[in-house]
PyMOL commands that place a pseudoatom at each C-alpha (Angstrom):
pseudoatom trace, name=CA, resn=MET, resi=1, chain=A, elem=C, hetatm=0, pos=[-2.794, -26.674, 44.658]
pseudoatom trace, name=CA, resn=ASN, resi=2, chain=A, elem=C, hetatm=0, pos=[-4.158, -25.765, 41.273]
pseudoatom trace, name=CA, resn=GLU, resi=3, chain=A, elem=C, hetatm=0, pos=[-1.137, -23.777, 40.064]
pseudoatom trace, name=CA, resn=ILE, resi=4, chain=A, elem=C, hetatm=0, pos=[-0.994, -22.457, 36.542]
pseudoatom trace, name=CA, resn=SER, resi=5, chain=A, elem=C, hetatm=0, pos=[2.253, -23.494, 34.938]
pseudoatom trace, name=CA, resn=PRO, resi=6, chain=A, elem=C, hetatm=0, pos=[3.342, -23.036, 31.354]
pseudoatom trace, name=CA, resn=VAL, resi=7, chain=A, elem=C, hetatm=0, pos=[3.064, -26.158, 29.289]
pseudoatom trace, name=CA, resn=TRP, resi=8, chain=A, elem=C, hetatm=0, pos=[5.874, -26.590, 26.780]
pseudoatom trace, name=CA, resn=ASN, resi=9, chain=A, elem=C, hetatm=0, pos=[4.217, -28.917, 24.356]
pseudoatom trace, name=CA, resn=SER, resi=10, chain=A, elem=C, hetatm=0, pos=[5.095, -29.264, 20.700]
pseudoatom trace, name=CA, resn=LEU, resi=11, chain=A, elem=C, hetatm=0, pos=[2.680, -26.488, 19.705]
pseudoatom trace, name=CA, resn=GLU, resi=12, chain=A, elem=C, hetatm=0, pos=[4.359, -23.946, 21.993]
pseudoatom trace, name=CA, resn=ILE, resi=13, chain=A, elem=C, hetatm=0, pos=[7.785, -24.967, 20.752]
pseudoatom trace, name=CA, resn=ALA, resi=14, chain=A, elem=C, hetatm=0, pos=[6.623, -24.665, 17.133]
pseudoatom trace, name=CA, resn=LYS, resi=15, chain=A, elem=C, hetatm=0, pos=[5.155, -21.193, 17.757]
pseudoatom trace, name=CA, resn=LEU, resi=16, chain=A, elem=C, hetatm=0, pos=[8.366, -20.023, 19.413]
pseudoatom trace, name=CA, resn=THR, resi=17, chain=A, elem=C, hetatm=0, pos=[10.453, -21.438, 16.581]
pseudoatom trace, name=CA, resn=VAL, resi=18, chain=A, elem=C, hetatm=0, pos=[8.316, -19.706, 13.940]
pseudoatom trace, name=CA, resn=ASP, resi=19, chain=A, elem=C, hetatm=0, pos=[8.562, -16.413, 15.845]
pseudoatom trace, name=CA, resn=ILE, resi=20, chain=A, elem=C, hetatm=0, pos=[12.352, -16.644, 16.022]
pseudoatom trace, name=CA, resn=ILE, resi=21, chain=A, elem=C, hetatm=0, pos=[12.764, -17.676, 12.384]
pseudoatom trace, name=CA, resn=THR, resi=22, chain=A, elem=C, hetatm=0, pos=[10.423, -14.899, 11.213]
pseudoatom trace, name=CA, resn=THR, resi=23, chain=A, elem=C, hetatm=0, pos=[12.369, -12.305, 13.166]
pseudoatom trace, name=CA, resn=LEU, resi=24, chain=A, elem=C, hetatm=0, pos=[15.694, -13.543, 11.792]
pseudoatom trace, name=CA, resn=LEU, resi=25, chain=A, elem=C, hetatm=0, pos=[14.410, -13.646, 8.207]
pseudoatom trace, name=CA, resn=LEU, resi=26, chain=A, elem=C, hetatm=0, pos=[12.974, -10.134, 8.395]
pseudoatom trace, name=CA, resn=GLY, resi=27, chain=A, elem=C, hetatm=0, pos=[16.224, -8.866, 9.872]
pseudoatom trace, name=CA, resn=ALA, resi=28, chain=A, elem=C, hetatm=0, pos=[18.214, -10.522, 7.092]
pseudoatom trace, name=CA, resn=ILE, resi=29, chain=A, elem=C, hetatm=0, pos=[15.908, -9.115, 4.392]
pseudoatom trace, name=CA, resn=PHE, resi=30, chain=A, elem=C, hetatm=0, pos=[16.146, -5.579, 5.766]
pseudoatom trace, name=CA, resn=TRP, resi=31, chain=A, elem=C, hetatm=0, pos=[19.930, -5.930, 6.094]
pseudoatom trace, name=CA, resn=LEU, resi=32, chain=A, elem=C, hetatm=0, pos=[20.190, -7.013, 2.444]
pseudoatom trace, name=CA, resn=ILE, resi=33, chain=A, elem=C, hetatm=0, pos=[17.998, -4.132, 1.310]
pseudoatom trace, name=CA, resn=ASP, resi=34, chain=A, elem=C, hetatm=0, pos=[20.043, -1.671, 3.356]
pseudoatom trace, name=CA, resn=ASN, resi=35, chain=A, elem=C, hetatm=0, pos=[23.286, -2.953, 1.847]
pseudoatom trace, name=CA, resn=ALA, resi=36, chain=A, elem=C, hetatm=0, pos=[21.902, -2.712, -1.683]
pseudoatom trace, name=CA, resn=VAL, resi=37, chain=A, elem=C, hetatm=0, pos=[20.755, 0.869, -1.095]
pseudoatom trace, name=CA, resn=ARG, resi=38, chain=A, elem=C, hetatm=0, pos=[24.131, 1.835, 0.361]
pseudoatom trace, name=CA, resn=ARG, resi=39, chain=A, elem=C, hetatm=0, pos=[25.966, 0.302, -2.603]
pseudoatom trace, name=CA, resn=ALA, resi=40, chain=A, elem=C, hetatm=0, pos=[23.702, 2.120, -5.046]
pseudoatom trace, name=CA, resn=GLU, resi=41, chain=A, elem=C, hetatm=0, pos=[24.247, 5.416, -3.236]
pseudoatom trace, name=CA, resn=SER, resi=42, chain=A, elem=C, hetatm=0, pos=[27.999, 4.839, -3.200]
pseudoatom trace, name=CA, resn=ALA, resi=43, chain=A, elem=C, hetatm=0, pos=[28.046, 4.049, -6.926]
pseudoatom trace, name=CA, resn=ARG, resi=44, chain=A, elem=C, hetatm=0, pos=[25.941, 7.127, -7.687]
pseudoatom trace, name=CA, resn=TRP, resi=45, chain=A, elem=C, hetatm=0, pos=[28.273, 9.313, -5.622]
pseudoatom trace, name=CA, resn=LEU, resi=46, chain=A, elem=C, hetatm=0, pos=[31.341, 7.868, -7.374]
pseudoatom trace, name=CA, resn=ASN, resi=47, chain=A, elem=C, hetatm=0, pos=[29.785, 8.401, -10.799]
pseudoatom trace, name=CA, resn=GLN, resi=48, chain=A, elem=C, hetatm=0, pos=[28.919, 11.989, -9.881]
pseudoatom trace, name=CA, resn=LYS, resi=49, chain=A, elem=C, hetatm=0, pos=[32.499, 12.638, -8.798]
pseudoatom trace, name=CA, resn=LEU, resi=50, chain=A, elem=C, hetatm=0, pos=[33.825, 11.172, -12.061]
pseudoatom trace, name=CA, resn=VAL, resi=51, chain=A, elem=C, hetatm=0, pos=[31.498, 13.374, -14.082]
pseudoatom trace, name=CA, resn=GLU, resi=52, chain=A, elem=C, hetatm=0, pos=[32.611, 16.438, -12.108]
pseudoatom trace, name=CA, resn=LYS, resi=53, chain=A, elem=C, hetatm=0, pos=[36.263, 15.515, -12.662]
pseudoatom trace, name=CA, resn=LYS, resi=54, chain=A, elem=C, hetatm=0, pos=[35.713, 15.127, -16.429]
pseudoatom trace, name=CA, resn=ARG, resi=55, chain=A, elem=C, hetatm=0, pos=[34.016, 18.529, -16.599]
pseudoatom trace, name=CA, resn=VAL, resi=56, chain=A, elem=C, hetatm=0, pos=[36.880, 20.240, -14.796]
pseudoatom trace, name=CA, resn=GLY, resi=57, chain=A, elem=C, hetatm=0, pos=[39.763, 18.455, -16.477]
for i in range(1, 57): cmd.bond("trace and resi %d" % i, "trace and resi %d" % (i + 1))
show_as sticks, trace
zoom trace
């Protein structure tokens, strides 16, 4: 009758909460970085096309 059962005390809840928040924050940070890189690449591409257009015309 000595069964091992998980104990959901405040420490376990705190650890789970920190794990979830950390994962969400890292995901948000990487998403923001990815968006910034994509915007920079898009702006660079647009500028390159404008320069090419000025050279031709």
